[in-house]
Structures are given as structure tokens and as C-alpha cells.
C-alpha positions in Angstrom: 0.3 -24.7 -46.5 -1.3 -21.3 -46.0 1.0 -18.5 -44.7 0.2 -17.3 -41.1 -1.7 -14.0 -40.9 0.3 -10.8 -41.3 -0.9 -9.8 -37.8 0.9 -12.8 -36.3 4.3 -11.6 -37.6 3.5 -8.1 -36.4 2.8 -9.3 -32.9 6.0 -11.4 -32.9 8.1 -8.5 -34.1 6.5 -6.3 -31.4 7.4 -8.8 -28.7 11.0 -9.1 -29.9 11.3 -5.3 -29.9 10.0 -5.2 -26.3 12.5 -7.9 -25.2 15.4 -6.1 -26.9 14.4 -2.8 -25.3 14.1 -4.4 -21.9 17.5 -6.1 -22.3 19.1 -2.8 -23.2 17.4 -1.0 -20.3 18.6 -3.6 -17.8 22.2 -3.4 -19.0 22.0 0.4 -18.9 20.8 0.4 -15.3 23.6 -2.0 -14.4 26.1 0.3 -16.1 24.8 3.3 -14.2 25.0 1.6 -10.9 28.5 0.4 -11.8 29.6 3.9 -12.6 28.4 5.2 -9.2 30.2 2.3 -7.4 33.4 3.2 -9.3 33.1 6.7 -7.9 32.5 5.4 -4.4 35.7 3.3 -4.4 38.2 6.3 -3.9 35.8 8.0 -1.5 35.6 4.8 0.7 39.4 4.4 0.4 40.1 8.0 1.4 37.7 7.8 4.4 39.4 4.6 5.6 43.0 5.7 5.0 42.8 9.3 6.0 40.0 9.4 8.6 39.9 5.9 10.0 36.3 5.5 8.9 35.1 1.9 8.1 32.1 1.8 5.8 29.8 -1.2 5.5 26.3 -2.4 4.5 24.7 -4.4 7.2 28.0 -5.7 8.4 29.5 -6.3 5.0 32.6 -4.1 4.8 33.1 -2.0 1.7 36.8 -1.3 2.4 39.2 -2.9 -0.1 36.3 -4.2 -2.2 35.9 -4.2 -5.9 33.2 -2.4 -7.8 31.2 -5.7 -8.3 31.7 -6.6 -4.6 30.2 -3.2 -3.6 27.2 -3.8 -5.9 26.8 -7.2 -4.4 26.7 -5.7 -0.9 24.0 -3.3 -2.0 22.0 -6.3 -3.3 22.6 -8.1 0.0 20.6 -5.4 1.7 17.4 -7.0 0.4 17.9 -9.7 3.0 17.0 -7.1 5.6 14.9 -4.5 3.8 13.4 -6.7 1.1 14.8 -4.5 -1.6 18.2 -3.7 -3.0 19.9 -0.7 -1.5 20.0 2.0 -4.3 23.6 2.9 -5.1 22.7 6.6 -5.7 21.4 6.9 -2.1 24.5 5.4 -0.5 26.7 7.4 -2.9 25.1 10.6 -1.7 25.8 9.6 1.9 29.5 8.7 1.2 30.0 11.9 -0.8 28.6 14.0 2.1 30.9 12.1 4.6 34.0 12.8 2.5 33.5 16.6 2.9 33.4 16.6 6.7 37.0 15.7 7.7 35.7 12.9 10.0 37.3 11.2 12.9 37.4 7.4 13.5 34.2 5.5 13.3 32.2 2.7 11.8 29.4 3.7 9.5 26.7 1.4 8.1 25.5 3.0 4.9 22.3 0.9 4.7 21.2 2.0 8.1 22.2 5.6 7.3 20.1 5.6 4.2 17.2 4.0 6.0 17.3 6.7 8.7 17.7 9.5 6.2 14.5 8.3 4.4 12.7 8.6 7.7 14.1 12.0 8.6 14.1 13.5 5.1 15.6 16.8 4.1 19.1 17.5 2.7 21.6 14.6 2.7 24.6 16.9 3.7 22.7 18.3 6.6 21.5 14.9 7.7 25.1 13.4 7.6 26.6 16.3 9.5 24.0 16.0 12.2 24.2 12.2 12.4 28.0 12.1 12.6 28.3 15.3 14.7 30.5 13.4 17.3 33.3 12.9 14.7 32.9 15.9 12.4 36.2 17.8 11.9 38.1 15.3 14.0 40.7 14.5 11.3 40.9 10.8 11.9 41.2 11.1 15.6 39.6 8.7 18.0 41.6 5.5 17.7 44.3 6.2 20.2 47.9 5.1 20.1 49.0 2.2 17.9 49.4 -1.3 19.4 52.4 -3.5 18.4 51.4 -7.1 17.6 53.8 -10.1 17.6 52.9 -13.4 16.1 54.6 -16.2 18.0 54.5 -19.0 15.5 53.7 -18.9 11.7 51.6 -21.9 10.8 48.1 -22.1 9.3 46.5 -19.7 11.8 49.6 -17.5 12.1 49.7 -16.8 8.4 46.0 -16.1 8.2 46.3 -13.7 11.2 49.1 -12.0 9.3 46.9 -11.6 6.2 44.0 -10.1 8.2 46.2 -7.8 10.2 47.9 -6.6 7.0 44.6 -6.1 5.3 43.4 -3.9 8.2 46.6 -1.9 8.4 45.5 1.0 6.2 43.1 2.5 8.7 40.3 1.9 11.2 42.5 0.0 13.7 45.4 0.6 16.1 47.0 -2.9 15.5 50.3 -3.0 13.7 52.0 -6.3 13.0 55.6 -5.8 14.0 57.3 -9.2 14.3 56.9 -12.9 13.8 58.8 -15.4 16.0 59.8 -18.8 14.6 62.5 -21.4 14.8 65.0 -21.4 12.0 64.6 -24.5 9.9 66.9 -23.9 7.0 69.4 -21.4 5.5 66.6 -20.0 3.3 64.1 -20.1 6.1 62.8 -16.5 5.6 62.3 -16.9 1.9 60.3 -20.1 2.4 58.1 -18.5 5.0 57.5 -15.5 2.8 56.5 -17.9 0.0 54.0 -19.6 2.3 52.5 -16.2 3.1 52.4 -15.3 -0.6 50.7 -18.5 -1.8 48.1 -20.7 0.0 46.6 -23.9 -1.5 43.3 -23.3 0.4 42.9 -19.5 0.6 44.6 -18.5 -2.6 47.3 -15.8 -3.3 48.1 -13.0 -0.9 46.4 -9.8 -1.9 49.3 -7.5 -2.3 53.1 -7.4 -2.6 55.8 -9.1 -0.5 59.5 -8.3 -0.4 62.2 -10.1 1.6 65.4 -8.7 3.1 67.5 -11.7 4.1 70.2 -9.6 5.7 67.8 -7.7 7.9 65.5 -10.7 8.4 62.5 -8.7 7.4 59.4 -9.3 5.3 57.7 -6.2 3.9 54.1 -6.9 3.0 52.0 -4.1 1.5 54.3 -1.6 3.0 54.4 -3.1 6.5 57.9 -4.1 7.6 57.7 -7.3 9.7 60.8 -8.4 11.7 61.4 -12.2 11.6 62.9 -13.2 15.0 64.5 -16.6 15.4 64.1 -18.0 18.9 62.9 -21.0 20.9 62.7 -19.4 24.3 60.0 -16.8 24.5 61.3 -15.3 27.7 64.8 -14.5 26.3 63.6 -12.2 23.5 64.3 -8.5 23.7 61.6 -7.0 21.5 62.7 -3.4 22.3 65.8 -4.0 20.2 63.5 -3.8 17.2 61.6 -0.8 18.5 58.7 -3.0 19.7 57.1 -2.0 23.0 54.0 -3.0 25.1 53.2 -5.6 22.4 50.4 -8.1 22.4 51.9 -11.5 21.7 49.6 -13.9 19.8 50.8 -17.4 20.6 49.5 -19.7 17.8 51.9 -22.6 18.5 49.7 -24.3 21.1 52.9 -25.4 22.9 51.8 -23.7 26.1 48.2 -23.5 27.2 48.3 -22.5 30.9 49.1 -19.3 32.7 52.6 -20.4 33.7 53.7 -21.5 30.2 52.2 -18.5 28.4 53.6 -16.2 31.2 57.0 -16.7 29.6 56.1 -14.2 27.0 55.6 -11.5 29.6 59.1 -12.1 30.9 60.4 -10.8 27.5 61.3 -7.2 27.2 58.7 -5.2 25.2 55.6 -7.3 25.8 52.4 -6.5 27.8 49.7 -9.0 27.0 49.3 -12.5 25.5 46.5 -14.2 23.7 46.4 -17.9 22.9 44.8 -19.3 19.7 43.8 -22.6 21.4 41.7 -23.6 24.4 43.3 -22.4 27.6 43.8 -24.5 30.6 43.2 -23.8 34.3 41.7 -20.4 35.2 42.5 -18.7 31.9 39.6 -16.8 30.4 38.4 -18.6 27.2 36.9 -15.8 25.1 34.4 -16.4 22.3 34.2 -13.0 20.8 30.6 -11.7 20.8 29.5 -14.0 23.6 31.7 -13.2 26.6 34.1 -10.7 25.1 32.8 -8.2 27.7 34.7 -10.2 30.2 38.0 -8.8 28.8 39.3 -6.1 31.2 42.2 -3.7 31.1 43.9 -5.8 33.8 43.9 -9.0 31.7 47.4 -10.0 30.6 46.8 -13.5 29.4 43.6 -14.8 27.7 42.6 -17.6 25.3 40.5 -17.3 22.1 39.2 -20.8 22.7 39.0 -23.2 19.7 37.6 -22.9 16.2 34.8 -25.3 17.0 33.9 -23.5 20.3 33.7 -20.2 18.4 31.5 -21.8 15.8 28.9 -23.3 18.1 28.8 -21.1 21.2 27.1 -18.0 19.5 24.4 -20.3 18.0 23.9 -22.1 21.3 23.6 -18.8 23.1 20.8 -17.6 20.8 18.9 -21.0 21.2 19.4 -21.1 24.9 18.3 -17.5 25.5 15.2 -18.1 23.3 14.0 -21.6 24.2 16.3 -23.0 26.9 18.6 -26.0 26.3 17.9 -29.0 28.6 20.8 -31.1 27.2 22.5 -31.9 23.9 25.3 -33.4 21.9 27.8 -31.8 19.5 29.2 -33.9 16.7 32.0 -32.2 14.8 32.8 -33.2 11.3 36.3 -31.5 11.1 38.8 -31.0 8.3 42.1 -32.7 8.9 44.9 -30.8 10.4 48.7 -30.8 10.6 48.4 -32.8 13.8 47.5 -35.9 11.8 49.7 -38.1 9.7 49.7 -37.8 5.9 50.1 -41.6 5.7 49.9 -44.3 8.4 52.6 -43.8 11.0 53.1 -43.7 14.7 51.1 -41.0 16.6 50.8 -40.6 20.3 47.1 -40.0 19.9 44.5 -42.7 19.2 43.6 -43.1 15.5 45.4 -39.9 14.4 48.3 -42.0 13.1 46.1 -43.2 10.2 46.3 -41.5 6.8 44.4 -38.2 7.1 43.7 -37.9 3.4 42.2 -41.4 3.1 40.2 -41.9 6.2 37.4 -40.6 8.4 39.1 -40.6 11.8 37.0 -40.7 14.9 38.6 -38.6 17.6 37.8 -36.5 20.7 36.9 -32.8 21.0 36.8 -30.6 24.1 34.5 -28.1 22.4 31.3 -29.3 24.1 32.7 -28.8 27.6 34.6 -25.7 26.6 31.3 -24.0 25.7 30.6 -23.7 29.5 33.6 -21.4 29.9 31.9 -18.8 27.7 28.3 -19.8 28.6 28.3 -21.1 32.2 24.6 -21.8 32.1 25.3 -24.7 29.8 27.8 -26.4 32.1 27.2 -30.2 32.2 24.5 -30.1 29.6 26.5 -31.0 26.4 28.5 -34.0 25.3 30.7 -34.1 22.2 32.8 -36.1 19.8 34.6 -35.4 16.5 35.3 -37.0 13.1 38.2 -35.8 11.1 37.5 -36.1 7.4 39.6 -35.9 4.2 39.1 -32.2 3.4 41.8 -29.5 4.1 39.5 -26.8 5.4 35.9 -26.0 6.4 34.2 -28.1 9.1 30.7 -28.7 10.3 29.2 -28.9 13.7 26.0 -30.9 14.2 24.0 -29.8 17.3 21.4 -32.3 18.6 19.6 -30.3 21.3 16.7 -31.1 23.6 14.9 -27.8 24.3 12.7 -26.8 27.2 10.4 -24.8 25.0 8.4 -25.8 21.9 9.3 -24.4 18.5 9.2 -25.2 14.8 11.7 -25.4 12.0 10.4 -22.2 10.5 10.6 -20.3 13.8 14.1 -21.5 14.6 15.3 -20.6 11.1 13.7 -17.2 11.2 15.3 -16.4 14.6 18.8 -17.4 13.5 18.4 -15.7 10.1 17.4 -12.5 11.8 20.3 -12.8 14.3 22.7 -13.1 11.4 21.4 -9.9 9.8 20.7 -7.5 12.6 21.4 -9.2 15.9 24.1 -8.6 18.5 25.9 -11.7 17.1 25.6 -10.8 13.4 29.4 -10.8 13.2 29.6 -14.3 14.5 26.6 -16.0 13.0 25.8 -16.3 9.3 22.8 -18.0 7.7 22.3 -19.8 4.4 19.3 -21.6 2.8 20.6 -23.3 -0.3 20.0 -26.6 -2.0 23.5 -26.6 -3.5 25.7 -25.4 -0.7 28.8 -27.6 0.1 31.8 -27.1 2.3 34.0 -25.4 -0.3 31.5 -22.5 -0.5 32.5 -21.4 3.0 36.2 -21.1 2.5 37.1 -17.5 3.5 33.9 -16.9 5.6 34.7 -14.3 8.2 31.9 -15.5 10.5 32.5 -17.9 13.3 29.8 -20.2 12.0 27.1 -20.4 9.2 23.8 -22.0 10.0 22.5 -24.3 7.2 18.8 -23.5 7.5 17.7 -26.1 4.9 19.1 -28.9 7.0 17.4 -27.8 10.3 15.3 -30.5 11.9 12.7 -30.0 14.6 10.7 -32.7 16.3 8.1 -31.6 18.8 7.7 -33.7 22.0 5.6 -33.8 25.1 8.1 -31.7 27.1 9.6 -29.4 24.5 11.3 -29.8 21.1 14.1 -31.9 19.8 16.3 -29.7 17.5 19.1 -30.6 15.1 21.2 -27.8 13.6 24.0 -27.9 11.1 26.6 -25.2 11.4 29.4 -24.8 8.8 32.6 -23.0 9.7 35.9 -22.1 8.1 38.0 -23.5 10.9 41.0 -21.5 9.7 39.8 -18.1 8.4 36.6 -17.7 10.4 38.4 -18.5 13.6 41.4 -16.2 12.8 38.9 -13.4 12.3 37.5 -14.0 15.7 41.0 -14.0 17.2 41.7 -10.6 15.6 38.5 -9.2 17.1 39.6 -10.4 20.5 43.1 -8.8 20.0 41.4 -5.5 19.1 39.4 -5.6 22.3 42.5 -6.5 24.3 44.2 -3.5 22.8 41.3 -1.3 24.0 39.9 -0.5 20.5 36.3 0.8 20.5 35.2 2.4 17.3 32.1 4.6 17.6 29.2 3.1 15.5 26.9 5.1 13.3 24.1 5.7 12.9 23.3 5.6 16.6 20.2 3.7 17.7 
């Protein structure tokens, strides 16, 4: 067989050389971006810890993030701007911020860079002008700290503790001071610390935990938390532990009305109460982002509603505002909870006595009717049901809605995607369009709900459109994040946001 022409080998060698050069260039570019992100980490940390400045990229916080996480946030910007945010641009902004002795504020670097490109000029001059309201304020602007007490330390209580502790370094007035539980054993505090340290769903605690059995305290990442053993909320004297005007977060679900929750206000050292379950009677049920403006300085007891209500209400608000909802049905496919039996046994509720890990269990949900407490315009328009399934976390709400207006799958998805990126409810609604997404992918999501755009169904009718939406939600972590947001508002926190519109 004749040998191929010499020119063929030359062409092949030339292509290999190009590929090799391209590979090296790509790696070099990554290394340069990585180096800039490494330099950003201490600047971001110092701004947060010393100046109470929270930095983010289109809502993705950069505080306590790794170098790779910071680069991922820069790449996420392409969802909004159709291009990755250059690290050298954001680094210039952060570097300029670090020289201004800023006061408290929330700064979106992507929006700052975008505005700087429009304005032009010198980065330092731009940043000084844009952040003029907080320049030379030396971390001021948050106000006095607010003591927080967790009454109960179950699934939600421990996640609330993790979030509060993660935020304790700066940018918030909330300080976790105490946890109230019933003593279950001689080594109760050690076991509770262990449950905080390790979690089968959410992984290990990010930090260090020390236990002082004599003083009944747990010190987590430098925050000393008093463990108080009690069964009567009214009899506790929190002032004995230096706790005053505290917000009590009741995550036991034992009391759900004003009278029962009012017992917390009879204790010395408390001022307000928030319930991590749907409230009964005339209690305000707050879905943060939807009706959180209803929280006033005079409120002493409010409810943060349920995880499902938080997941679906923001999405329902967007759809109702845009197209009008004539009526609909909510079907919740929910992870099993501690309320169910591990194996078949007596349970006061129907069907919940059957083994949670082996069965799909049909049960009831009040989420559909509870939506009306946050969105009165939907009163009487929704029905609901629930199926508990054998997964420990992450649930899904299926919304079957009959709309007044006509639309399409593309239009609905585009509207919800845009809301998740830049809308008023971007902290509550996330959006994904993936052929491979499953429930485990949403563990740790800090949004109230995540719209699965690939699963959206729209059927046009003679009087409007029939819409089916699938909304994933971490019924533990996502909900706990919403609760903390409500607590911050109850405490009167109001960080200035930059750049200004």
C-alpha cells in the first residue's frame, strides 16, 4: 500500500498543534480567572465581616463561597446578560469598594458592572459615586442586634440554626441566643449537638461545634447558644441568660393560634413570635415576597405558613397577575415527615399510620386554601390534595390551572424564567430547564420553589388556556430560608440595595 502524501501528515500535525495550543490557552484563561477569584475572597469576607456589606451576582451570594463557587456565579450571569461576567470587571469593583470604609448594604456586582459599562470612566470614581450613601459609614446602618430564640430543635429548627449561624458574621442583626427543648436523656445536649453537626440529608455542619455540659451551651462557629430545658413557654425567664426583646421562632407546631402562641410573650425577655407552620384564626400567614409588606412594627405574632404554601404562592401570583386564574387544583407530591410512622402502626390520622418508607400515602393538605391568606384574590379558586412518597426531602407541587387569558408554553416559561432572574420574586422563584433533573438535585435550594420548565404543559381552549406547572421545592431548607427572611423583616432589617434603579 502506498504511503499517504507528506502534505497529509503535515496538515494533521498542524491540527494537533492548534488543538494543543487551544487547550493550553483555555486552561491558562481559567487559571487567570481563578487567581482573581482567590484575591476576591478576602475582600468579600472583609466587606461582610467589617462593613456589613453583602455581595452577590444576580441574587447569588458570594459570601462564604469558595473560589469555584464564585466563578460559577460569574458564569451564571450569562442567564441574564447572555455572557459570562468577566472576573476582572467584578474584581475592580470589589477592590474599589474595599477602600471606601462602607456602611451596611447589599451590592449586586453584576448590576454594578453593567451600570459602570454604561457610565464609563474610572472604576473608583464610579463606585464612590454609586455607593455615596454608605461611604465612610464604617459598617453602620443595621441598627441594634436582635436576639433570636428557637423553641424546638427538630428538622426545621436545626436548619434555622444553620442559616442563622451562617449569617452571623455580618450583614444581619439577628443573633441566635437560645434553643428551648425538653430534656430527653442525661446526655441530651450532646445528642442535640451531634444532630446539628451531622445531617443525613443536608450533610455536615459547615464549621466547628463545642459542647459545655455544665453550662448547657453549644458554641457553634463562635456563637454561644444557651440550651434551655422547659415544657412551659410562659415560665421561662430569658433575661437570666442576658436575652432581651427576643423573637421566638416556634418550630414545634404544638400551638398554632394567637392564644397558644401568646404564651411565649408571657415569658420575660421576649417581644415577638413567629410560627413555622400555618397559623389558625386571624394570624397573619406570611409568604415572604408575596405579602411580607403586611408585616408591621405592631405585629407580635405571625405565621410563616407552610413549605408548600411558600412554594406555590409566588408562582401563582406571577401567573394570576399576568393571565388571571379562573380556578385550579394543587396536587402535592411530598416527602415523608416525622409525623408518619416508619412501619405500620396506630396513627390518629387517616393512612399516615402506614409505613412511610414503603408506600405512597394519600393525605390532605391545606396549602391550596392557605394560599388565599397571602393572595386573597384566589380565595375559593383552588382545591388541593397531597401524596406522601418514600423520599426524605424535596417535594413537588403540580399546579393545574384554568386561565382567563390565552398563552403558550414558551410564553409561560419565558415569563417565569425572567421572574427568577430579575423579578421582584427572584428570591422565591427559581427556574430550570433540564432533561436530567430529579428531586435530589434540589436539596439545599434556598428558593421557595423551582419551576421545571421542561414539564410545563399548555392547552389552549375557547375561553383561555389550561396550564400545568411542576414546581420542585426543598420542603426543609427552602422553607427555612423563607422563615429567616420573615424573621429579618419582623426584626426591622432593611439593607440598602445597590446599585439603585
